[in-house]
C-alpha positions, 0 to 999 in steps of 0.5 A: 222743540217748542214750548208752550207757556201756560198762564194762570187762567184768571178768575171769571167775573161770575166766579169772583162774584161768586167769591164776594158774594161767599165772603160777606155770608161769613161776616154776616154770620160771623158778626153777630157772634163777635158783637154778642161775644163783646157784649157779654165781656162788657156785661161780665166786666161791669158785673165785676166792677159793681162787685168790687164796689160792693165789697169795698163799700162793706170794708169802708163801713167796717173802717167807719163804725158801721156807716155807710158812705154817702153820695152827693145827696148828702155829703156836704162840705164834712164828708166825701162822696161815696166814689171819692171814698172809695178811690183809696181802697180800690186804688191805694192812692190818697183822694187829695181833693175835696169834691168830684171835680179833682183835676187829675189823671189818676182819679180820671181813670179811676173813674174810667175803670172802677166806676165806669160800665163798659157799655157806657160809652162815656169816658171821664172827664166830661164837661156838664152845661154850667160847670167851669171845672170837668166831672167824672162820668159815673155809670154807677148810682148809690141807692140813696135810701140810705141817706134818708130821714124817715119824712123823706121816706115816707112824708105821710108819717109824723116827723121822727127826726132827721137822722138817715134810718138806714145808714149802718150796715148792720141796721139793714134786715135783709142785705142780700136782697137790698139794692146797694148801687144801680146802672145810671141812664147814659148822660146822668150827671148825679152819683146816686138814685132817687128811689124813693121818689117812684113811690112817693112823688110817682117818677119814672125809674126810667128817667134814672136807672139804665134798665136796657144795658145787658141782656143779649139782643133783647137787652132787658136787664141791668147791673146791680151791687147788693148790700152783702157784697154780691152783684148780679143782672136782672130785670128792673121788675125784679128790684121794684114792680108796683104790679108786684109791690116788689120794692129791693131799693127801700131797706126796710121794706121790700114790699111798696105798701105798708099793709102788706108788712107784716106778711113780708117781715119775718 
């Protein structure tokens, strides 16, 4: 009595093509969902960074006679710029350099975590044209209004002294609606945002602010830290919009034009 050996039937070419098509279809369905989940996680981490920086800035002010840190716009030789000033309270380690070019592994690590949005593909240290030393890749820029004199804020007014108008945190009337930090555009080499130039010299804000890092496929939002310690993502037009006279960057004026001050101040 003989027994027949049956070999497993192989897939036909048509069946293989069907399987490949199904796999490709599943990948096409899953990839956007995975990308969306990754982008959402990155945005949450970015907002968390901004909130941490806002709270640490408040702590810095409490320890420094109510004064806010400065950016490299005005830090000079006697003051560390803001990211260096916040390094110790954020990490528990002292900042032992004299500027952002401090070549230290802990400093570079901190700039890649506390000062970097995951949507920003740069990593510290970076090389900048014309500089013989490395610099950090900062995703966030300090609102320069806190360092400006009255004449810098409004050149049309008579000179009223050269001291900063809004460098004390308790002097600011609307901390919950005043931008402390915003997101810098990719490739930015500064640690601050010259927001006063938008209204005094007509500079395009999009040259400084990364307006499209958040918001899913539309990418219509940016991240902001606010002076009262909270952080959020919002359309840039919610912080600055000439068509509605909105200006949340100027601490003393949430409207663009002085003839509307009486309507907006409490």
